[in-house]
Every structure is written in structure tokens, then in C-alpha cells.
N, C-alpha and C positions, 0 to 999 in steps of 0.2 A: 425185799422190794422186788416187785416184778420187773422184768426187762422192759416191758412196755412203759411202766411208770418212770423208770430210770431214763429211758429214751426221751420221753416227754419232758422230763425235767432238764435234760441236756439241751433239748430244742428250746425250751423256755429261756435258759441261760444265754444261748446264742442270740435269740431274739432280743433279750434285754441288752446285750452288748451292742447289737445293731441299732437299737433305739438310742442308746447313749451316743453312738457315732453320728446318727442323724441329727441329734440335738447339737452336737459339736459343729456339724456342717451348717445348720441353721444359723448359729451364732457367727460362724466365719463369714457366711455370705451376707448376713445383716451388717456386720462391721465393714466388709468390703464395699457394700452398697453405700454406706454412709460416707466412705472415703472417696468414692468414685468422682472423677472430675467431670465426665460428660454424662449427659442424660441417658444415652444409649447404653453405656457401661453400667450405670446405676440400675437401669431397667433389667439388664441381663442378670445382674446379681440378685435382684428382687425376684425374678422368675425362678432362678436356681434355689433361692431360699424357700419359695412357695413349694417347689417340687420336693424339697427335703422335708418340709412340714407334712406334705401329703404322704410321703414314705413313712414318716413316723406314725401318722394316724393309722395307716394300714398295718404296720408292725404291731401297734398296740392292740388292734382288733385281733390279729393273729395270736398275740400273747394271751389275750383274754380267752380265746377258744382253747388254747393249749392248757391254760390253768384250769378251765372247766373240765377238760379231759382228765387232768391229773386228779381232780377231786372225785371224778367218777371212778377212777382206778382205786383210790383210797377207799371209797364206799364199797366197791366190789370186794376188795381184800377183807374189809371188816365183815361183810356178809358171809364170805367164804370161811372165815375163821370161826363163825358161829355155828357152822354146820358140823 
């Protein structure tokens, strides 16, 4: 395995962990919002939930790019082994 591919796989793992944490935060803020007593606190938790959802979306996009790079590295390795 090339160092580049290994590095990319490690980055993908880190991003996957970050996505899971964002999901956890979304659930936390959603629950907190549902328990909020005042409208201003409910709104604050809803805003935080939305921000975490946006973070997750961005991380998923980054993960998709990394996975595409990993596939390119695999193809490069297969092509190099044919030579």
C-alpha cells in the first residue's frame, strides 16, 4: 500500500469519526430543543442543530472526495503493476 493511499485512508477514517460526532450533536441539540422551556432557548438549540447538520454535509462531501482519491490510487497501483 502506498503511503499516499494509507494517508488518505486514515483521513477518511478521521472524517468518518467526525461525521458520527456531528450526528451525535444533531441528536443532542434536537432533544435539547424539544425540552427547552422558552422560545429563545428552543431557537438557539435549533440553530445549533442546523449548524451541526451543515458540518455533517460538508464532511460527507470531503469524505466523498477522499474516497474518490483512494480509488484513483488503487487504479494507479493496478496500472503500475501491469507494467
